[in-house]
N, C-alpha and C positions, 0 to 999 in steps of 0.2 A: 596562284598556288593554293589558296584556300578552296577555290572552286574545284580544283583537281582532287584535293583531299576529300572534299564533300562527295563528289561523284564516285570516288573510289570506295568510300565507306557506305554510301547510300544503299547499295545492293545488300550489304551485310545487315544493315539496320532493318531493311525490309524483310529479309529472311528471319531475323530474330523476332520481329513483330509478328510475322506470319506463324512461326513456330509457337510463340507465346499464346496467340489467339487459339490456335489449334489445340494446344495443351489444355487451355481453360475449357473449351467446348468438350474435349474428350473426358476430362475429369468430372465435369457436370453430368455427362452421359453415363459414365461408369457409376457415379454416386447415385443417380436415379435408379439404375438397374439394381444396385445392391439394396436400396431402400425398398423397392418393389418386391424383391425376393424375400426380404425379412418380413415385410408387411403381409404379403399374400400367401406365398407358398409355405412359409414356415408356420403360419397360423393354422393352415389346413393340415399340415403334418402333425402338429401338436393335437389338434382337435380329433383327428383320426386315431391317434395313439390313445387319447383319453377315452374315446368311444370304445375301442377294443378292450382296454383295461377294465372299464366300468361294466361292460357287458360280460366279461369273464367272471367278475364278482357276482353279477346278477344270476348268471348261469350256475355258479357255485351255490348261491342262495337257494335256488330251486332244488338243486341236488341235495342240500342239507335236509330238506323236508322228507326226502326219500329214506334218510337214515335216522329219522326220529328227532331231528333238530329243527322243528317247525318255527319256533319263536326266533331262534338265531337266524334262520333262513329269511324270515320276513324282515327282520331288522337290517340284515345285510342288503336285501333288495331295496328297501326304502332309502338307505344311505346312498346307493349307487344309481338308482333310476334318475334322480335329478341331474347328476353329473353327466350321464349319457345325453339326456335331453338338452342340457345347456350346450354341450359340445356339438350336438347335431345342429342346433340353431346357429352356432358360430360358423359351421361349415356351409350351411344353407345361405348365409349372408356373405360368404367369402369365395364364391365360385368364380374362378378366373381362367380355367383351362378348358379346351375342347373336351367334351365327354364328362366333365365334372358335374354339370347340372343333372345329367341322367343318374349319376352315382348318388348325388344328394337326394334326388327324388326317390330313388330306390331305397336308400337308407330310411327316409321318412316313412315310406309305405311299409317296409319290413318291420320297423320299430313299432308302428301303430298296430300291426298285426300281432307282434310279439307281446305288446302290452295287453292287448285284448285276450290273448290266449293264456297269459300267465295269471290274469285276474280270474279266469275260470279255474285254472290250476289250483290257486290258493283256496278256492271254495270247495274243492273236492275233499271228501273225507275217506274215500276208499283208496287204500294205498296201492293196490294193483292197478287201479284206474289212473292214479297219479303217475305211476311209473310209465304206463302206456302213453299218456299225454306228454310226459317229459321226453321220452326217447323218440316218439313218432312226430311230435310237433315242435316242442320248445327247442330241443337240441339242434334239429335241422335249421330252424329259423335263426338261432343264435349263430350258427356256422355261416349262414348266408350274410348276416349282418357284419360279422367279423371280416369276411372276405371282401365285402363292399368297402368297409372302412380301410382295410389294407390296400385296396386299389386306389382310394383317395390318397393315402400316404405315398404309394408308389409313383403315381403320375406327378405329384407335387415334388417329390424328391428328384425324379428324373428331370423335371423342368429346372429345378435349382441347379443340378449338375450341368445341364445344357447351357443355361444362362451364365454360369460360372466359366464354362469353357469358352463361350463367346466373348466374355469380358477379357479373359486371358489372351485370346487370339487378337482381339482389338488392341490390347495393351502391347503385345509383341510387335504387331504391325506398326504401331505408333512409334515405338522405340526405334525400329529400323528406319522409319521415315525421318525421325529427328536426327539420327546418326548421319544419314545421307545428306540432309540439309546442312548439318554442321560441317561435313566434309566439303560440300560445295561452297559454304560460306568461307571456310579457311582457304580453299583454293582460289576464291575470288579476290583474296587479299594480296596474292603474290604479284599480279601485274603492276599495281601501283608501287609496291615495294621495289620491283625491278627497275622502274623508271626513275626512282629517286636517287 
């Protein structure tokens, strides 16, 4: 009698154990994916946003000098240049996606060029010449840098969305599988009950 009960329950116990092991593996996998998203993609998104914002302020700083606010412009630039440089370093050390290295290299090169050109800009005393340098050199460079930083944000946000969708899909498939296993487990209980 005990043997019949054991053999009747054994398949259910195996199913429960299998589902439990699968659930543990699944939750570990999902947890790892979420950790990677927060650690890698989110850091790049924040760095890209910080680069854009600090560059906009640096651009405003250069423009201030064109309207007679040279001291204020220099102060604003000096406050924001280290912020941009720090976030550029963060991005350079957080490259995780295809094409991201090229973007980081482009940002590095463009910012080096921008820094060199704005140093010349500050040393100019002739206002018409400053205007020419700003509109012909600095503004186009700033626009290219902002576009590259936005591209870093875009590819990382898209990857976060794709990974989130994949995690949701995996979770849905797992729920369906567990429901099917549960139904099979309940169904396997009926033959022993019928014979008793």
